[in-house]
Gaussian input, Z-matrix of N, CA and C with variables (Angstrom, degrees):
# hf/3-21g

backbone

0 1
 N
 C     1     B1
 C     2     B2     1     A1
 N     3     B3     2     A2     1     D1
 C     4     B4     3     A3     2     D2
 C     5     B5     4     A4     3     D3
 N     6     B6     5     A5     4     D4
 C     7     B7     6     A6     5     D5
 C     8     B8     7     A7     6     D6
 N     9     B9     8     A8     7     D7
 C    10    B10     9     A9     8     D8
 C    11    B11    10    A10     9     D9
 N    12    B12    11    A11    10    D10
 C    13    B13    12    A12    11    D11
 C    14    B14    13    A13    12    D12
 N    15    B15    14    A14    13    D13
 C    16    B16    15    A15    14    D14
 C    17    B17    16    A16    15    D15
 N    18    B18    17    A17    16    D16
 C    19    B19    18    A18    17    D17
 C    20    B20    19    A19    18    D18
 N    21    B21    20    A20    19    D19
 C    22    B22    21    A21    20    D20
 C    23    B23    22    A22    21    D21
 N    24    B24    23    A23    22    D22
 C    25    B25    24    A24    23    D23
 C    26    B26    25    A25    24    D24
 N    27    B27    26    A26    25    D25
 C    28    B28    27    A27    26    D26
 C    29    B29    28    A28    27    D27
 N    30    B30    29    A29    28    D28
 C    31    B31    30    A30    29    D29
 C    32    B32    31    A31    30    D30
 N    33    B33    32    A32    31    D31
 C    34    B34    33    A33    32    D32
 C    35    B35    34    A34    33    D33
 N    36    B36    35    A35    34    D34
 C    37    B37    36    A36    35    D35
 C    38    B38    37    A37    36    D36
 N    39    B39    38    A38    37    D37
 C    40    B40    39    A39    38    D38
 C    41    B41    40    A40    39    D39
 N    42    B42    41    A41    40    D40
 C    43    B43    42    A42    41    D41
 C    44    B44    43    A43    42    D42
 N    45    B45    44    A44    43    D43
 C    46    B46    45    A45    44    D44
 C    47    B47    46    A46    45    D45
 N    48    B48    47    A47    46    D46
 C    49    B49    48    A48    47    D47
 C    50    B50    49    A49    48    D48
 N    51    B51    50    A50    49    D49
 C    52    B52    51    A51    50    D50
 C    53    B53    52    A52    51    D51
 N    54    B54    53    A53    52    D52
 C    55    B55    54    A54    53    D53
 C    56    B56    55    A55    54    D54
 N    57    B57    56    A56    55    D55
 C    58    B58    57    A57    56    D56
 C    59    B59    58    A58    57    D57
 N    60    B60    59    A59    58    D58
 C    61    B61    60    A60    59    D59
 C    62    B62    61    A61    60    D60
 N    63    B63    62    A62    61    D61
 C    64    B64    63    A63    62    D62
 C    65    B65    64    A64    63    D63
 N    66    B66    65    A65    64    D64
 C    67    B67    66    A66    65    D65
 C    68    B68    67    A67    66    D66
 N    69    B69    68    A68    67    D67
 C    70    B70    69    A69    68    D68
 C    71    B71    70    A70    69    D69
 N    72    B72    71    A71    70    D70
 C    73    B73    72    A72    71    D71
 C    74    B74    73    A73    72    D72
 N    75    B75    74    A74    73    D73
 C    76    B76    75    A75    74    D74
 C    77    B77    76    A76    75    D75
 N    78    B78    77    A77    76    D76
 C    79    B79    78    A78    77    D77
 C    80    B80    79    A79    78    D78
 N    81    B81    80    A80    79    D79
 C    82    B82    81    A81    80    D80
 C    83    B83    82    A82    81    D81
 N    84    B84    83    A83    82    D82
 C    85    B85    84    A84    83    D83
 C    86    B86    85    A85    84    D84
 N    87    B87    86    A86    85    D85
 C    88    B88    87    A87    86    D86
 C    89    B89    88    A88    87    D87
 N    90    B90    89    A89    88    D88
 C    91    B91    90    A90    89    D89
 C    92    B92    91    A91    90    D90
 N    93    B93    92    A92    91    D91
 C    94    B94    93    A93    92    D92
 C    95    B95    94    A94    93    D93
 N    96    B96    95    A95    94    D94
 C    97    B97    96    A96    95    D95
 C    98    B98    97    A97    96    D96
 N    99    B99    98    A98    97    D97
 C   100   B100    99    A99    98    D98
 C   101   B101   100   A100    99    D99
 N   102   B102   101   A101   100   D100
 C   103   B103   102   A102   101   D101
 C   104   B104   103   A103   102   D102
 N   105   B105   104   A104   103   D103
 C   106   B106   105   A105   104   D104
 C   107   B107   106   A106   105   D105
 N   108   B108   107   A107   106   D106
 C   109   B109   108   A108   107   D107
 C   110   B110   109   A109   108   D108
 N   111   B111   110   A110   109   D109
 C   112   B112   111   A111   110   D110
 C   113   B113   112   A112   111   D111
 N   114   B114   113   A113   112   D112
 C   115   B115   114   A114   113   D113
 C   116   B116   115   A115   114   D114
 N   117   B117   116   A116   115   D115
 C   118   B118   117   A117   116   D116
 C   119   B119   118   A118   117   D117
 N   120   B120   119   A119   118   D118
 C   121   B121   120   A120   119   D119
 C   122   B122   121   A121   120   D120
 N   123   B123   122   A122   121   D121
 C   124   B124   123   A123   122   D122
 C   125   B125   124   A124   123   D123
 N   126   B126   125   A125   124   D124
 C   127   B127   126   A126   125   D125
 C   128   B128   127   A127   126   D126
 N   129   B129   128   A128   127   D127
 C   130   B130   129   A129   128   D128
 C   131   B131   130   A130   129   D129
 N   132   B132   131   A131   130   D130
 C   133   B133   132   A132   131   D131
 C   134   B134   133   A133   132   D132
 N   135   B135   134   A134   133   D133
 C   136   B136   135   A135   134   D134
 C   137   B137   136   A136   135   D135
 N   138   B138   137   A137   136   D136
 C   139   B139   138   A138   137   D137
 C   140   B140   139   A139   138   D138
 N   141   B141   140   A140   139   D139
 C   142   B142   141   A141   140   D140
 C   143   B143   142   A142   141   D141
 N   144   B144   143   A143   142   D142
 C   145   B145   144   A144   143   D143
 C   146   B146   145   A145   144   D144
 N   147   B147   146   A146   145   D145
 C   148   B148   147   A147   146   D146
 C   149   B149   148   A148   147   D147
 N   150   B150   149   A149   148   D148
 C   151   B151   150   A150   149   D149
 C   152   B152   151   A151   150   D150
 N   153   B153   152   A152   151   D151
 C   154   B154   153   A153   152   D152
 C   155   B155   154   A154   153   D153
 N   156   B156   155   A155   154   D154
 C   157   B157   156   A156   155   D155
 C   158   B158   157   A157   156   D156
 N   159   B159   158   A158   157   D157
 C   160   B160   159   A159   158   D158
 C   161   B161   160   A160   159   D159
 N   162   B162   161   A161   160   D160
 C   163   B163   162   A162   161   D161
 C   164   B164   163   A163   162   D162
 N   165   B165   164   A164   163   D163
 C   166   B166   165   A165   164   D164
 C   167   B167   166   A166   165   D165
 N   168   B168   167   A167   166   D166
 C   169   B169   168   A168   167   D167
 C   170   B170   169   A169   168   D168
 N   171   B171   170   A170   169   D169
 C   172   B172   171   A171   170   D170
 C   173   B173   172   A172   171   D171
 N   174   B174   173   A173   172   D172
 C   175   B175   174   A174   173   D173
 C   176   B176   175   A175   174   D174
 N   177   B177   176   A176   175   D175
 C   178   B178   177   A177   176   D176
 C   179   B179   178   A178   177   D177
 N   180   B180   179   A179   178   D178
 C   181   B181   180   A180   179   D179
 C   182   B182   181   A181   180   D180
 N   183   B183   182   A182   181   D181
 C   184   B184   183   A183   182   D182
 C   185   B185   184   A184   183   D183
 N   186   B186   185   A185   184   D184
 C   187   B187   186   A186   185   D185
 C   188   B188   187   A187   186   D186
 N   189   B189   188   A188   187   D187
 C   190   B190   189   A189   188   D188
 C   191   B191   190   A190   189   D189
 N   192   B192   191   A191   190   D190
 C   193   B193   192   A192   191   D191
 C   194   B194   193   A193   192   D192
 N   195   B195   194   A194   193   D193
 C   196   B196   195   A195   194   D194
 C   197   B197   196   A196   195   D195
 N   198   B198   197   A197   196   D196
 C   199   B199   198   A198   197   D197
 C   200   B200   199   A199   198   D198
 N   201   B201   200   A200   199   D199
 C   202   B202   201   A201   200   D200
 C   203   B203   202   A202   201   D201
 N   204   B204   203   A203   202   D202
 C   205   B205   204   A204   203   D203
 C   206   B206   205   A205   204   D204
 N   207   B207   206   A206   205   D205
 C   208   B208   207   A207   206   D206
 C   209   B209   208   A208   207   D207
 N   210   B210   209   A209   208   D208
 C   211   B211   210   A210   209   D209
 C   212   B212   211   A211   210   D210
 N   213   B213   212   A212   211   D211
 C   214   B214   213   A213   212   D212
 C   215   B215   214   A214   213   D213
 N   216   B216   215   A215   214   D214
 C   217   B217   216   A216   215   D215
 C   218   B218   217   A217   216   D216
 N   219   B219   218   A218   217   D217
 C   220   B220   219   A219   218   D218
 C   221   B221   220   A220   219   D219
 N   222   B222   221   A221   220   D220
 C   223   B223   222   A222   221   D221
 C   224   B224   223   A223   222   D222

   B1=1.4333
   B2=1.6112
   B3=1.2477
   B4=1.5215
   B5=1.5519
   B6=1.2632
   B7=1.5007
   B8=1.5186
   B9=1.3224
   B10=1.4308
   B11=1.4830
   B12=1.3647
   B13=1.4878
   B14=1.5618
   B15=1.2724
   B16=1.4622
   B17=1.5593
   B18=1.3217
   B19=1.4462
   B20=1.5439
   B21=1.2889
   B22=1.4611
   B23=1.5687
   B24=1.3031
   B25=1.4604
   B26=1.5976
   B27=1.3403
   B28=1.4375
   B29=1.4605
   B30=1.3593
   B31=1.4390
   B32=1.5152
   B33=1.3798
   B34=1.4085
   B35=1.5061
   B36=1.3386
   B37=1.4895
   B38=1.5605
   B39=1.2737
   B40=1.4746
   B41=1.5518
   B42=1.3898
   B43=1.4865
   B44=1.5544
   B45=1.2978
   B46=1.5058
   B47=1.4793
   B48=1.3182
   B49=1.4287
   B50=1.4381
   B51=1.3237
   B52=1.4641
   B53=1.5084
   B54=1.3472
   B55=1.4755
   B56=1.5338
   B57=1.3201
   B58=1.4145
   B59=1.4847
   B60=1.3508
   B61=1.4970
   B62=1.5294
   B63=1.3825
   B64=1.4526
   B65=1.5285
   B66=1.2947
   B67=1.4981
   B68=1.5059
   B69=1.4504
   B70=1.3958
   B71=1.5711
   B72=1.3744
   B73=1.4232
   B74=1.5316
   B75=1.3223
   B76=1.4193
   B77=1.5431
   B78=1.3424
   B79=1.5196
   B80=1.5370
   B81=1.3403
   B82=1.4585
   B83=1.5048
   B84=1.3277
   B85=1.4548
   B86=1.5029
   B87=1.2509
   B88=1.5549
   B89=1.5136
   B90=1.3237
   B91=1.4296
   B92=1.5262
   B93=1.2870
   B94=1.4475
   B95=1.5661
   B96=1.2952
   B97=1.4906
   B98=1.6174
   B99=1.3418
   B100=1.5265
   B101=1.5379
   B102=1.3159
   B103=1.4321
   B104=1.5264
   B105=1.3332
   B106=1.3978
   B107=1.4505
   B108=1.4008
   B109=1.3770
   B110=1.5775
   B111=1.2825
   B112=1.4588
   B113=1.5530
   B114=1.3374
   B115=1.4167
   B116=1.5353
   B117=1.2657
   B118=1.4677
   B119=1.4858
   B120=1.2847
   B121=1.5262
   B122=1.5088
   B123=1.3648
   B124=1.4719
   B125=1.5316
   B126=1.3232
   B127=1.4786
   B128=1.5262
   B129=1.4046
   B130=1.4119
   B131=1.5063
   B132=1.3653
   B133=1.4923
   B134=1.5544
   B135=1.3068
   B136=1.5220
   B137=1.5062
   B138=1.3498
   B139=1.4785
   B140=1.5033
   B141=1.3403
   B142=1.4111
   B143=1.5659
   B144=1.3241
   B145=1.4780
   B146=1.4945
   B147=1.3079
   B148=1.4793
   B149=1.5316
   B150=1.3654
   B151=1.5149
   B152=1.5013
   B153=1.3332
   B154=1.4432
   B155=1.4918
   B156=1.3635
   B157=1.4284
   B158=1.4872
   B159=1.3765
   B160=1.3633
   B161=1.5142
   B162=1.2841
   B163=1.5378
   B164=1.5352
   B165=1.3439
   B166=1.4329
   B167=1.5438
   B168=1.3910
   B169=1.4358
   B170=1.4928
   B171=1.3662
   B172=1.4591
   B173=1.4718
   B174=1.3785
   B175=1.4544
   B176=1.5687
   B177=1.3575
   B178=1.3977
   B179=1.5100
   B180=1.3032
   B181=1.4713
   B182=1.5648
   B183=1.3224
   B184=1.4461
   B185=1.5671
   B186=1.3743
   B187=1.4897
   B188=1.5192
   B189=1.3020
   B190=1.4321
   B191=1.5389
   B192=1.3548
   B193=1.4229
   B194=1.5326
   B195=1.3616
   B196=1.4941
   B197=1.5570
   B198=1.3414
   B199=1.4012
   B200=1.5118
   B201=1.3006
   B202=1.3728
   B203=1.6069
   B204=1.2776
   B205=1.5212
   B206=1.5671
   B207=1.2976
   B208=1.4402
   B209=1.5245
   B210=1.3249
   B211=1.5290
   B212=1.5119
   B213=1.3219
   B214=1.3965
   B215=1.5458
   B216=1.2732
   B217=1.5045
   B218=1.5097
   B219=1.3928
   B220=1.4797
   B221=1.5068
   B222=1.3435
   B223=1.4872
   B224=1.4859
   A1=110.18
   A2=111.27
   A3=112.76
   A4=110.94
   A5=116.41
   A6=121.94
   A7=107.70
   A8=121.87
   A9=123.78
   A10=113.73
   A11=116.54
   A12=121.49
   A13=112.15
   A14=115.84
   A15=119.80
   A16=111.18
   A17=118.03
   A18=124.47
   A19=109.97
   A20=117.51
   A21=124.05
   A22=108.14
   A23=112.98
   A24=119.62
   A25=107.76
   A26=114.27
   A27=117.67
   A28=110.43
   A29=117.00
   A30=123.98
   A31=105.93
   A32=117.64
   A33=122.56
   A34=105.86
   A35=114.35
   A36=119.44
   A37=107.47
   A38=116.85
   A39=123.68
   A40=105.74
   A41=116.52
   A42=117.65
   A43=106.78
   A44=108.72
   A45=114.14
   A46=112.38
   A47=120.13
   A48=127.97
   A49=114.40
   A50=117.34
   A51=122.92
   A52=107.34
   A53=113.10
   A54=118.97
   A55=107.69
   A56=114.65
   A57=122.61
   A58=113.55
   A59=113.94
   A60=117.62
   A61=109.41
   A62=113.27
   A63=118.14
   A64=117.36
   A65=113.67
   A66=118.74
   A67=113.40
   A68=116.53
   A69=121.13
   A70=116.18
   A71=114.36
   A72=118.40
   A73=112.02
   A74=118.09
   A75=123.55
   A76=109.37
   A77=114.44
   A78=119.30
   A79=104.66
   A80=117.32
   A81=123.13
   A82=109.52
   A83=120.18
   A84=123.72
   A85=112.48
   A86=116.17
   A87=117.09
   A88=109.30
   A89=116.90
   A90=125.24
   A91=106.48
   A92=118.75
   A93=123.38
   A94=110.45
   A95=114.79
   A96=118.36
   A97=105.91
   A98=110.47
   A99=112.07
   A100=106.23
   A101=113.12
   A102=123.73
   A103=110.09
   A104=118.64
   A105=119.80
   A106=114.40
   A107=121.36
   A108=124.89
   A109=114.08
   A110=119.16
   A111=118.14
   A112=112.81
   A113=114.80
   A114=120.95
   A115=112.57
   A116=116.58
   A117=122.81
   A118=108.48
   A119=116.99
   A120=120.89
   A121=106.98
   A122=110.46
   A123=118.82
   A124=106.80
   A125=116.48
   A126=120.85
   A127=110.08
   A128=109.65
   A129=123.23
   A130=103.87
   A131=119.01
   A132=121.73
   A133=112.12
   A134=113.95
   A135=118.02
   A136=115.01
   A137=116.90
   A138=120.09
   A139=111.21
   A140=118.65
   A141=122.70
   A142=105.48
   A143=114.20
   A144=117.97
   A145=111.76
   A146=117.08
   A147=130.22
   A148=115.04
   A149=116.34
   A150=121.52
   A151=107.53
   A152=118.91
   A153=124.35
   A154=108.59
   A155=116.78
   A156=118.37
   A157=110.59
   A158=118.76
   A159=124.83
   A160=108.17
   A161=117.76
   A162=121.40
   A163=104.62
   A164=113.74
   A165=121.55
   A166=106.76
   A167=116.13
   A168=120.02
   A169=107.73
   A170=113.08
   A171=117.45
   A172=108.97
   A173=115.58
   A174=122.09
   A175=105.91
   A176=117.75
   A177=123.45
   A178=116.46
   A179=116.99
   A180=122.63
   A181=109.92
   A182=119.64
   A183=127.35
   A184=112.42
   A185=118.62
   A186=119.15
   A187=107.84
   A188=114.84
   A189=120.50
   A190=113.94
   A191=117.49
   A192=125.13
   A193=107.55
   A194=118.52
   A195=118.63
   A196=106.68
   A197=115.67
   A198=126.26
   A199=109.62
   A200=122.80
   A201=129.86
   A202=109.95
   A203=117.66
   A204=121.83
   A205=110.47
   A206=118.30
   A207=125.75
   A208=108.69
   A209=111.68
   A210=115.87
   A211=108.93
   A212=118.72
   A213=124.37
   A214=114.90
   A215=116.33
   A216=123.72
   A217=108.88
   A218=111.92
   A219=119.89
   A220=104.01
   A221=114.44
   A222=117.99
   A223=108.62
   D1=134.29
   D2=-176.21
   D3=-80.95
   D4=164.31
   D5=-180.00
   D6=-61.71
   D7=-33.48
   D8=-178.10
   D9=-67.90
   D10=-28.68
   D11=-177.97
   D12=-84.32
   D13=-12.77
   D14=-176.38
   D15=-74.23
   D16=144.93
   D17=175.77
   D18=-83.36
   D19=-30.99
   D20=-171.71
   D21=-124.11
   D22=150.07
   D23=176.92
   D24=-75.31
   D25=136.52
   D26=176.09
   D27=-100.82
   D28=145.25
   D29=177.61
   D30=-104.82
   D31=135.28
   D32=178.52
   D33=-92.50
   D34=132.94
   D35=-176.59
   D36=-161.66
   D37=167.97
   D38=174.18
   D39=-130.23
   D40=96.84
   D41=177.33
   D42=-126.14
   D43=147.38
   D44=175.45
   D45=-68.95
   D46=150.29
   D47=172.73
   D48=-147.73
   D49=167.68
   D50=175.48
   D51=-126.88
   D52=132.29
   D53=172.14
   D54=-109.45
   D55=137.94
   D56=179.01
   D57=-104.06
   D58=119.96
   D59=-179.07
   D60=-73.78
   D61=169.56
   D62=176.33
   D63=-54.38
   D64=-26.71
   D65=179.91
   D66=-95.00
   D67=8.03
   D68=174.87
   D69=90.06
   D70=0.36
   D71=176.61
   D72=-65.39
   D73=138.74
   D74=-178.45
   D75=-100.55
   D76=117.47
   D77=-173.38
   D78=-113.92
   D79=127.23
   D80=177.72
   D81=-77.89
   D82=139.44
   D83=175.94
   D84=-156.81
   D85=179.74
   D86=-179.90
   D87=-119.49
   D88=147.38
   D89=172.11
   D90=-103.13
   D91=126.07
   D92=-172.44
   D93=-105.80
   D94=-29.80
   D95=177.82
   D96=-144.03
   D97=151.79
   D98=178.30
   D99=-155.91
   D100=145.01
   D101=174.84
   D102=-141.72
   D103=179.81
   D104=172.30
   D105=-65.42
   D106=-27.46
   D107=-177.00
   D108=-101.74
   D109=2.90
   D110=177.88
   D111=164.54
   D112=-179.27
   D113=-178.75
   D114=-147.24
   D115=163.25
   D116=170.57
   D117=-112.74
   D118=117.73
   D119=-178.24
   D120=-115.48
   D121=165.27
   D122=174.66
   D123=-62.15
   D124=127.63
   D125=178.07
   D126=-76.03
   D127=147.65
   D128=-177.90
   D129=-129.81
   D130=136.03
   D131=-178.99
   D132=-59.99
   D133=-18.30
   D134=179.16
   D135=-83.51
   D136=-7.61
   D137=177.91
   D138=-89.95
   D139=133.62
   D140=-176.19
   D141=-128.36
   D142=154.70
   D143=172.39
   D144=-57.42
   D145=138.63
   D146=-176.19
   D147=79.09
   D148=0.30
   D149=175.19
   D150=-64.19
   D151=147.34
   D152=168.17
   D153=-116.25
   D154=144.66
   D155=175.60
   D156=-160.34
   D157=166.86
   D158=178.63
   D159=-95.40
   D160=134.42
   D161=176.35
   D162=-127.30
   D163=139.38
   D164=176.80
   D165=-121.59
   D166=130.54
   D167=174.23
   D168=-120.67
   D169=147.57
   D170=-177.41
   D171=-89.70
   D172=132.66
   D173=-176.97
   D174=-88.33
   D175=165.84
   D176=176.06
   D177=-52.14
   D178=-29.89
   D179=-178.37
   D180=-87.56
   D181=11.47
   D182=176.80
   D183=75.56
   D184=1.24
   D185=172.97
   D186=-75.63
   D187=162.77
   D188=174.38
   D189=-108.75
   D190=129.96
   D191=-178.00
   D192=-95.88
   D193=114.91
   D194=178.43
   D195=-89.78
   D196=138.29
   D197=-176.14
   D198=-131.50
   D199=135.45
   D200=168.33
   D201=-86.15
   D202=123.38
   D203=-172.48
   D204=-116.55
   D205=141.99
   D206=166.27
   D207=-121.88
   D208=126.50
   D209=178.72
   D210=-75.68
   D211=115.95
   D212=179.55
   D213=-96.43
   D214=-36.12
   D215=173.59
   D216=-160.64
   D217=163.54
   D218=-179.30
   D219=-123.73
   D220=144.11
   D221=179.29
   D222=-119.43

């Protein structure tokens, strides 16, 4: 998706995150871009379009922010 098609401005960053699989396994990954409407994360061959999962990112104050994610597309 091009920048012109986005509804929200994306911030480019590299922050560690954890994705939780449907069986509760914790998988470490990176978040490369984030906005109010979505994010770009490190791709994992186990992620498919329409998958849903929980993602936690660490905030600057060291607290963890839990997010519910839906995979809309893969690049």
